[in-house]
Residue frames as qw, qx, qy, qz and C-alpha x, y, z in Angstrom:
[[0.634, 0.010, 0.182, 0.751, 3.49, -18.00, 7.95],
 [0.030, 0.917, 0.269, -0.292, 3.50, -14.17, 8.15],
 [0.344, 0.924, -0.166, 0.028, 5.52, -11.32, 6.65],
 [0.832, -0.275, 0.198, 0.440, 9.20, -12.08, 5.95],
 [0.040, 0.836, -0.347, -0.424, 12.23, -10.19, 4.69],
 [0.863, 0.239, 0.347, 0.278, 13.70, -11.32, 1.37],
 [0.080, -0.771, 0.333, 0.537, 16.54, -10.03, -0.77],
 [0.800, 0.442, 0.326, 0.241, 17.22, -10.21, -4.48],
 [0.528, 0.534, -0.017, 0.660, 20.51, -8.66, -5.54],
 [0.217, 0.148, -0.347, 0.900, 20.76, -5.27, -3.79],
 [0.438, -0.362, -0.200, -0.798, 16.99, -5.06, -3.18],
 [0.031, -0.115, -0.875, 0.469, 15.49, -5.86, 0.22],
 [0.459, -0.236, -0.271, -0.813, 11.74, -6.17, 0.52],
 [0.404, -0.022, 0.754, -0.518, 8.98, -7.55, 2.74],
 [0.504, 0.054, -0.630, -0.588, 6.68, -10.25, 1.41],
 [0.728, -0.150, 0.446, -0.497, 4.21, -12.96, 2.40],
 [0.019, -0.287, 0.924, 0.253, 5.44, -16.43, 1.39],
 [0.379, 0.313, 0.848, -0.199, 1.97, -17.95, 1.72],
 [0.478, 0.727, 0.126, -0.476, 0.66, -15.50, -0.89],
 [0.164, 0.607, -0.671, -0.393, 3.57, -16.35, -3.17],
 [0.266, -0.052, 0.963, 0.009, 2.70, -20.03, -2.82],
 [0.463, 0.565, 0.616, -0.295, -0.73, -19.18, -4.28],
 [0.495, 0.419, 0.479, 0.592, 0.78, -17.50, -7.34],
 [0.028, -0.967, -0.213, -0.134, 0.55, -13.95, -6.04],
 [0.558, 0.218, -0.209, 0.773, 3.67, -11.78, -6.15],
 [0.315, -0.911, -0.229, -0.137, 3.62, -9.33, -3.25],
 [0.662, 0.008, -0.226, 0.714, 6.30, -6.96, -2.05],
 [0.169, -0.978, -0.122, -0.015, 6.95, -3.80, -0.09],
 [0.655, 0.478, -0.219, 0.542, 10.27, -2.07, -0.81],
 [0.542, -0.639, -0.186, 0.513, 12.70, -0.22, 1.47],
 [0.146, 0.972, -0.094, -0.161, 14.76, 2.92, 0.96],
 [0.452, -0.594, 0.606, 0.275, 17.96, 0.86, 0.41],
 [0.664, 0.050, 0.682, 0.302, 19.62, -0.31, -2.81],
 [0.489, 0.785, 0.368, 0.098, 19.02, 2.47, -5.34],
 [0.566, 0.227, 0.126, 0.782, 20.72, 5.44, -7.00],
 [0.078, -0.892, -0.270, -0.354, 18.80, 8.48, -5.72],
 [0.390, 0.295, -0.381, 0.785, 20.72, 11.20, -3.88],
 [0.193, -0.403, -0.603, 0.661, 20.01, 12.89, -0.55],
 [0.419, -0.226, 0.645, -0.599, 17.27, 13.47, 0.65],
 [0.855, 0.166, -0.100, -0.482, 15.79, 10.72, -1.52],
 [0.231, 0.485, -0.843, 0.031, 18.58, 8.27, -0.80],
 [0.093, -0.404, 0.658, 0.628, 18.65, 5.81, -2.21],
 [0.080, 0.198, 0.923, 0.320, 15.78, 3.64, -3.46],
 [0.330, 0.402, 0.297, -0.801, 13.10, 6.23, -4.02],
 [0.256, 0.253, 0.863, 0.355, 10.37, 4.92, -6.34],
 [0.169, 0.788, 0.504, -0.310, 8.12, 7.98, -6.42],
 [0.433, 0.375, 0.350, 0.741, 8.17, 10.24, -9.51],
 [0.114, -0.819, -0.375, -0.419, 6.04, 12.92, -7.86],
 [0.598, -0.731, -0.205, 0.258, 8.28, 14.01, -4.97],
 [0.047, 0.974, -0.203, -0.093, 10.92, 16.18, -6.67],
 [0.680, -0.371, 0.542, 0.325, 13.64, 13.58, -7.21],
 [0.118, 0.501, -0.618, -0.594, 15.64, 13.34, -10.42],
 [0.860, 0.231, 0.081, -0.448, 13.33, 11.37, -12.80],
 [0.601, 0.496, -0.626, -0.033, 16.35, 9.55, -14.30],
 [0.009, -0.321, 0.847, -0.424, 17.23, 8.18, -10.89],
 [0.641, 0.040, 0.472, -0.605, 13.64, 7.19, -10.13],
 [0.835, 0.376, -0.201, -0.348, 13.30, 5.33, -13.44],
 [0.407, 0.444, -0.782, 0.161, 16.57, 3.48, -12.73],
 [0.273, -0.181, 0.769, -0.549, 15.20, 2.50, -9.34],
 [0.769, 0.206, 0.218, -0.564, 11.90, 1.37, -10.87],
 [0.712, 0.442, -0.511, -0.191, 13.78, -0.70, -13.41],
 [0.142, 0.342, -0.867, 0.334, 15.69, -2.44, -10.65],
 [0.515, -0.001, 0.590, -0.622, 12.41, -3.13, -8.83],
 [0.817, 0.337, -0.017, -0.467, 10.66, -4.56, -11.88],
 [0.486, 0.497, -0.718, -0.046, 13.72, -6.62, -12.86],
 [0.148, -0.247, 0.878, -0.382, 13.54, -8.55, -9.59],
 [0.628, 0.235, 0.558, -0.490, 9.96, -9.54, -10.42],
 [0.292, -0.011, 0.803, 0.519, 10.79, -10.23, -14.10],
 [0.287, 0.743, 0.583, -0.160, 8.01, -7.92, -15.26],
 [0.377, 0.307, 0.307, 0.818, 8.28, -5.51, -18.24],
 [0.033, 0.159, 0.179, -0.970, 7.26, -1.87, -17.98],
 [0.396, -0.078, -0.483, -0.777, 4.28, -2.58, -20.21],
 [0.574, -0.327, -0.739, -0.132, 2.74, -4.91, -17.63],
 [0.315, -0.289, -0.560, 0.710, 2.43, -2.43, -14.75],
 [0.099, -0.735, -0.410, -0.531, -0.27, 0.07, -13.77],
 [0.314, -0.142, -0.442, 0.828, 0.00, 3.03, -11.35],
 [0.106, -0.820, -0.543, -0.146, -2.76, 5.22, -9.87],
 [0.166, 0.722, -0.072, 0.668, -2.53, 8.92, -9.04],
 [0.538, -0.349, -0.602, 0.476, -3.24, 8.62, -5.28],
 [0.042, -0.542, -0.077, -0.836, -5.19, 11.62, -4.06],
 [0.030, -0.025, 0.727, -0.685, -6.05, 10.50, -0.51],
 [0.636, -0.018, -0.084, -0.767, -9.54, 9.49, -1.60],
 [0.571, -0.075, 0.782, -0.239, -11.41, 6.18, -1.73],
 [0.724, 0.492, -0.164, -0.454, -11.98, 5.65, -5.44],
 [0.590, -0.226, 0.763, 0.135, -11.27, 2.11, -6.65],
 [0.571, 0.578, -0.292, -0.504, -10.75, 1.15, -10.32],
 [0.917, 0.078, 0.385, 0.066, -10.63, -2.14, -12.18],
 [0.012, 0.698, -0.569, -0.435, -7.43, -2.52, -14.20],
 [0.911, 0.299, 0.271, -0.088, -7.31, -4.55, -17.40],
 [0.774, 0.066, 0.325, 0.539, -4.77, -5.57, -20.02],
 [0.348, 0.773, 0.245, 0.471, -5.28, -2.23, -21.75],
 [0.312, -0.942, 0.054, -0.109, -3.97, -0.36, -18.69],
 [0.865, -0.206, 0.083, 0.451, -0.56, -1.99, -18.76],
 [0.542, 0.268, 0.082, 0.792, 2.18, 0.67, -18.79],
 [0.117, -0.843, -0.236, -0.470, 0.09, 3.50, -17.36],
 [0.389, -0.888, 0.106, -0.222, 2.01, 5.74, -14.96],
 [0.906, -0.284, 0.074, 0.305, 5.10, 3.58, -14.68],
 [0.641, 0.167, 0.124, 0.738, 7.43, 5.80, -16.81],
 [0.072, 0.248, 0.040, 0.965, 5.74, 9.22, -16.52],
 [0.139, 0.291, 0.617, -0.718, 3.16, 10.99, -14.37],
 [0.359, 0.224, -0.238, -0.874, 1.10, 12.09, -17.39],
 [0.566, 0.001, -0.695, -0.444, -0.26, 8.59, -18.08],
 [0.012, -0.012, 0.852, -0.523, -1.04, 7.72, -14.45],
 [0.240, -0.536, -0.770, -0.250, -4.60, 6.48, -13.84],
 [0.031, -0.434, 0.146, -0.889, -6.21, 9.67, -12.46],
 [0.466, -0.367, 0.220, -0.774, -7.83, 10.20, -9.05],
 [0.897, -0.189, -0.349, -0.193, -7.69, 6.65, -7.69],
 [0.236, -0.644, 0.652, -0.323, -6.20, 5.23, -4.49],
 [0.682, -0.104, 0.705, -0.164, -7.29, 1.63, -5.07],
 [0.481, 0.432, -0.590, -0.483, -6.63, -0.69, -8.01],
 [0.719, -0.061, 0.663, -0.199, -7.96, -4.21, -8.56],
 [0.459, 0.492, -0.565, -0.477, -7.47, -6.67, -11.38],
 [0.904, -0.009, 0.407, -0.131, -8.06, -10.20, -12.62],
 [0.706, 0.664, -0.227, 0.100, -5.32, -9.78, -15.25],
 [0.844, -0.216, -0.096, 0.481, -1.60, -10.34, -14.78],
 [0.219, 0.754, -0.066, 0.615, -0.90, -6.61, -14.93],
 [0.532, -0.207, -0.523, 0.633, 1.16, -5.69, -11.83],
 [0.208, -0.894, -0.275, -0.285, -0.32, -3.04, -9.51],
 [0.569, 0.041, -0.306, 0.762, 2.05, -0.55, -7.92],
 [0.248, -0.907, -0.227, -0.254, 1.43, 2.14, -5.30],
 [0.476, 0.401, -0.361, 0.695, 3.68, 4.44, -3.28],
 [0.621, -0.709, -0.332, -0.046, 4.01, 5.11, 0.43],
 [0.378, 0.357, -0.450, 0.726, 5.89, 7.14, 3.07],
 [0.155, -0.066, 0.633, -0.756, 3.74, 6.60, 6.20],
 [0.696, 0.055, -0.038, -0.715, 0.32, 5.87, 4.70],
 [0.651, -0.137, 0.722, -0.190, -1.02, 2.34, 4.97],
 [0.340, 0.284, -0.738, -0.509, -0.54, -0.15, 2.13],
 [0.726, 0.058, 0.528, -0.437, -3.46, -2.59, 1.82],
 [0.188, 0.292, -0.840, -0.417, -3.08, -5.72, -0.28],
 [0.741, 0.102, 0.355, -0.561, -5.97, -7.95, -1.32],
 [0.148, 0.196, -0.906, -0.344, -6.29, -11.46, -2.74],
 [0.741, 0.094, 0.243, -0.619, -9.65, -13.02, -3.63],
 [0.208, -0.248, 0.921, 0.216, -8.92, -16.72, -4.37],
 [0.499, 0.402, 0.736, -0.220, -12.53, -17.49, -5.26],
 [0.541, 0.804, 0.219, -0.117, -12.47, -15.15, -8.28],
 [0.749, 0.038, 0.188, 0.634, -8.69, -14.97, -8.81],
 [0.158, 0.880, 0.115, 0.434, -8.37, -11.24, -8.30],
 [0.589, -0.257, -0.293, 0.708, -5.87, -9.03, -6.49],
 [0.023, 0.915, 0.220, 0.336, -5.89, -5.43, -5.38],
 [0.515, -0.082, -0.307, 0.796, -3.81, -2.71, -3.74],
 [0.137, -0.895, -0.335, -0.262, -4.90, 0.44, -1.88],
 [0.341, 0.262, -0.300, 0.852, -3.28, 3.56, -0.44],
 [0.448, -0.741, -0.471, -0.170, -4.90, 4.50, 2.87],
 [0.200, 0.316, -0.393, 0.840, -3.62, 7.54, 4.77],
 [0.080, 0.218, 0.699, -0.677, -5.66, 8.83, 7.68],
 [0.473, 0.265, -0.039, -0.839, -8.32, 10.20, 5.34],
 [0.579, 0.144, -0.700, -0.393, -8.64, 6.94, 3.41],
 [0.270, -0.059, -0.901, 0.333, -8.65, 5.00, 6.65],
 [0.217, 0.198, 0.473, -0.831, -11.27, 7.23, 8.24],
 [0.612, 0.323, -0.090, -0.716, -13.49, 6.77, 5.20],
 [0.788, -0.041, 0.595, -0.152, -12.94, 2.99, 5.14],
 [0.331, 0.602, -0.584, -0.433, -10.83, 2.47, 2.04],
 [0.122, -0.180, 0.976, 0.008, -10.61, -1.24, 2.79],
 [0.479, 0.410, 0.665, -0.400, -14.38, -1.54, 2.66],
 [0.487, 0.683, -0.111, -0.533, -14.50, 0.17, -0.73],
 [0.197, 0.464, -0.817, -0.280, -12.02, -2.32, -2.21],
 [0.244, 0.057, 0.952, -0.178, -13.90, -5.28, -0.77],
 [0.518, 0.551, 0.414, -0.507, -17.19, -3.99, -2.15],
 [0.392, 0.642, -0.442, -0.489, -15.61, -3.60, -5.57],
 [0.103, 0.290, -0.944, -0.121, -14.40, -7.20, -5.52],
 [0.381, 0.238, 0.803, -0.392, -17.73, -8.46, -4.17],
 [0.547, 0.582, 0.051, -0.599, -19.47, -6.94, -7.19],
 [0.423, 0.498, -0.683, -0.326, -17.31, -9.23, -9.33],
 [0.874, -0.084, -0.411, -0.246, -18.49, -12.30, -7.42],
 [0.428, 0.264, -0.708, 0.496, -16.01, -12.49, -4.59],
 [0.632, -0.664, -0.367, -0.155, -16.86, -13.04, -0.95],
 [0.054, -0.812, 0.391, -0.429, -15.18, -11.04, 1.82],
 [0.802, -0.461, 0.334, -0.178, -15.12, -14.05, 4.14],
 [0.938, 0.165, 0.161, 0.259, -12.83, -15.71, 1.60],
 [0.355, 0.876, -0.166, 0.281, -10.54, -12.70, 1.10],
 [0.754, -0.243, -0.156, 0.590, -6.96, -12.47, 2.17],
 [0.082, 0.956, 0.029, 0.281, -5.79, -9.01, 3.23],
 [0.730, -0.136, -0.207, 0.637, -2.35, -7.79, 4.22],
 [0.126, -0.989, -0.069, -0.040, -1.52, -4.53, 6.00],
 [0.756, 0.321, -0.170, 0.544, 2.00, -3.39, 5.21],
 [0.482, -0.258, -0.277, 0.790, 4.45, -0.98, 6.93],
 [0.009, 0.796, 0.260, 0.547, 3.17, 2.50, 7.76],
 [0.039, -0.478, 0.435, -0.762, 3.46, 5.01, 10.57],
 [0.488, -0.247, -0.831, 0.102, 2.61, 3.14, 13.73],
 [0.454, -0.795, -0.342, -0.211, 0.70, 3.91, 16.94],
 [0.676, -0.375, -0.165, 0.613, 4.04, 4.64, 18.59],
 [0.369, -0.145, 0.180, 0.900, 4.56, 7.76, 16.46],
 [0.017, 0.436, 0.564, 0.701, 1.34, 8.99, 14.88],
 [0.037, -0.442, -0.499, 0.744, -0.04, 11.97, 16.80],
 [0.043, 0.489, 0.582, 0.648, -3.21, 13.54, 15.39],
 [0.107, -0.069, 0.277, -0.952, -5.39, 16.47, 16.44],
 [0.390, 0.294, 0.657, -0.574, -9.03, 16.70, 17.47],
 [0.546, 0.486, -0.167, -0.662, -10.18, 17.38, 13.92],
 [0.393, 0.289, -0.843, -0.227, -8.74, 14.11, 12.66],
 [0.064, 0.042, 0.920, -0.384, -10.08, 12.20, 15.67],
 [0.480, 0.344, 0.355, -0.725, -13.57, 13.60, 15.04],
 [0.567, 0.378, -0.482, -0.551, -13.61, 12.24, 11.47],
 [0.277, 0.105, -0.954, 0.043, -12.99, 8.76, 12.81],
 [0.215, 0.203, 0.733, -0.612, -15.77, 9.15, 15.39],
 [0.536, 0.367, -0.028, -0.760, -18.14, 10.13, 12.59],
 [0.643, 0.352, -0.555, -0.393, -17.43, 6.94, 10.67],
 [0.461, 0.079, -0.866, 0.177, -16.80, 4.30, 13.36],
 [0.643, -0.609, -0.342, -0.314, -19.11, 3.17, 16.14],
 [0.746, -0.624, 0.044, 0.228, -16.08, 2.52, 18.35],
 [0.442, 0.813, -0.285, 0.249, -12.68, 4.16, 18.17],
 [0.841, -0.508, 0.109, 0.150, -10.48, 1.98, 20.38],
 [0.763, 0.252, 0.092, 0.588, -7.60, 2.75, 17.96],
 [0.097, 0.774, -0.061, 0.623, -7.52, 6.39, 19.25],
 [0.662, -0.380, -0.447, 0.466, -5.56, 6.99, 22.45],
 [0.074, -0.962, -0.099, -0.242, -6.02, 10.41, 24.04],
 [0.668, 0.109, -0.303, 0.671, -2.71, 12.06, 25.02],
 [0.114, -0.232, -0.327, 0.909, -3.92, 15.48, 26.14],
 [0.349, 0.585, 0.425, -0.596, -6.81, 17.87, 25.46],
 [0.435, 0.708, -0.179, -0.526, -5.87, 18.31, 21.83],
 [0.347, 0.529, -0.735, -0.242, -3.94, 15.22, 20.64],
 [0.928, -0.078, 0.278, -0.235, -4.34, 11.50, 20.20],
 [0.162, -0.390, 0.853, 0.308, -2.16, 8.59, 19.14],
 [0.783, 0.329, -0.020, -0.528, -3.81, 6.92, 16.16],
 [0.478, -0.200, 0.841, 0.155, -3.33, 3.22, 15.36],
 [0.513, 0.433, -0.337, -0.660, -3.93, 3.08, 11.62],
 [0.215, 0.163, -0.953, -0.138, -3.29, -0.66, 11.54],
 [0.101, 0.277, 0.875, -0.383, -6.09, -1.40, 13.98],
 [0.405, 0.476, 0.170, -0.762, -8.46, 1.08, 12.37],
 [0.473, 0.368, -0.594, -0.537, -8.02, -0.62, 9.00],
 [0.152, 0.014, -0.986, 0.073, -8.25, -4.08, 10.59],
 [0.290, 0.331, 0.631, -0.639, -11.53, -3.01, 12.28],
 [0.513, 0.449, -0.173, -0.711, -12.96, -2.02, 8.89],
 [0.386, 0.269, -0.833, -0.291, -11.94, -5.35, 7.36],
 [0.003, -0.103, -0.945, 0.310, -13.44, -7.38, 10.21],
 [0.381, 0.393, 0.411, -0.729, -16.70, -5.43, 10.10],
 [0.533, 0.447, -0.367, -0.617, -16.92, -6.19, 6.39],
 [0.960, 0.016, 0.091, -0.264, -16.55, -9.94, 7.03],
 [0.547, 0.549, -0.610, 0.164, -12.89, -10.69, 6.51],
 [0.884, -0.382, -0.264, 0.053, -11.84, -13.49, 8.85],
 [0.368, -0.880, 0.298, 0.039, -9.26, -12.54, 11.52],
 [0.762, -0.266, 0.504, 0.307, -6.96, -15.40, 10.47],
 [0.640, 0.519, 0.390, 0.411, -6.91, -14.00, 6.90],
 [0.080, 0.978, -0.033, 0.190, -5.51, -10.60, 7.91],
 [0.810, -0.085, -0.124, 0.567, -1.73, -10.26, 8.10],
 [0.071, -0.992, 0.015, -0.104, -0.44, -7.11, 9.79],
 [0.716, 0.356, -0.327, 0.504, 3.30, -6.51, 9.57],
 [0.524, -0.831, -0.172, 0.078, 3.18, -4.00, 12.49],
 [0.653, -0.087, 0.067, 0.750, 6.38, -2.21, 11.39],
 [0.001, 0.918, 0.227, -0.327, 6.52, 1.56, 11.77],
 [0.630, 0.584, 0.124, 0.497, 7.99, 3.58, 8.94],
 [0.071, -0.920, 0.115, -0.367, 8.65, 6.67, 11.10],
 [0.669, -0.660, 0.335, -0.068, 10.52, 4.62, 13.70],
 [0.843, -0.066, 0.417, 0.335, 12.85, 2.89, 11.23],
 [0.227, 0.886, -0.162, -0.371, 14.84, 5.60, 9.38],
 [0.273, -0.463, 0.765, 0.354, 17.45, 3.12, 8.15],
 [0.344, 0.188, 0.899, 0.193, 14.87, 1.15, 6.23],
 [0.185, 0.685, 0.689, 0.147, 11.97, 3.44, 5.35],
 [0.064, 0.314, 0.106, 0.941, 11.11, 6.93, 4.16],
 [0.179, -0.612, -0.707, 0.305, 8.68, 8.86, 6.39],
 [0.077, 0.672, 0.270, 0.685, 6.81, 12.04, 5.53],
 [0.524, -0.820, -0.193, -0.122, 6.01, 12.68, 9.20],
 [0.758, -0.473, 0.060, 0.446, 9.64, 12.24, 10.26],
 [0.576, -0.045, 0.328, 0.747, 11.49, 13.74, 7.28],
 [0.183, 0.601, 0.049, -0.776, 9.07, 16.32, 5.84],
 [0.708, 0.597, 0.145, -0.348, 7.87, 16.75, 2.30],
 [0.449, 0.700, -0.538, -0.134, 11.29, 16.24, 0.64],
 [0.471, -0.321, 0.817, -0.091, 11.60, 12.51, 1.06],
 [0.228, 0.181, -0.830, -0.476, 11.22, 9.41, -1.07],
 [0.798, -0.027, 0.095, -0.595, 8.54, 6.75, -1.43],
 [0.323, -0.172, 0.930, 0.027, 8.51, 3.01, -1.00],
 [0.519, 0.100, -0.525, -0.667, 6.51, 0.84, -3.35],
 [0.640, 0.030, 0.688, -0.340, 3.77, -1.65, -2.65],
 [0.333, 0.349, -0.702, -0.524, 3.52, -4.27, -5.37],
 [0.631, 0.075, 0.719, -0.280, 1.08, -7.04, -6.18],
 [0.431, 0.396, -0.564, -0.582, 0.62, -9.20, -9.27],
 [0.868, 0.052, 0.384, -0.310, -1.45, -12.26, -10.09],
 [0.016, -0.533, 0.775, 0.340, 0.97, -14.74, -11.63],
 [0.076, -0.043, -0.977, -0.194, -0.99, -17.96, -11.79],
 [0.573, 0.061, 0.174, -0.799, -4.72, -18.18, -12.42],
 [0.274, 0.049, 0.960, 0.016, -6.63, -21.46, -12.41]]
């Protein structure tokens, strides 16, 4: 059972029912069902993109209400297109959810064994979700081309392995992002992937200066090389840039656009 659309009230989102069955809330929002005005219409969840903060907080409240989680049980990272990963504990609940000033600084990956919900924001970059059933831990990561080139998924897996988890037991989900249909990159970007990967089958040359980049396959390659089993990787294969009715896209719309949210929370621990 793979990714499915679900709806609660006015909020549509993608989720993985098999993760939910294990006591893991997981969701990826759309741009539909909120109160933000053009060009952030309507369900923008990012506080850092120039939208009216009052509208963003209303949208965030709607999102959290559907998961029945209070503001004080959510943690948000700054997201700087790096590969830093941080453990989140009970004491981090509430950080970054109401204001940028309390956001956990300089991290693109969050992991936890608590029931604090982890939230990250996207508009073409790749959302990575992690569940380690053997140590009852979850994680979320923001992987744009820089994070993908420098193997963000590997960094999260290594962090969880240090806590006693095993990558061969991990579940990983790759959510909506810009797809290989739409993501043109230049030689400089392609070279960074060549420096970090032995094979770059996810790069497709278009002309002397440009390539189509498959971020889903690049991240999947990293996960497989780290020992995650193919059957434990769920790729939604839905392109944000190619679906303007459902998703914001920085590549398609420019800098003045909104952000979707990736969400994960460990609800039941044995």
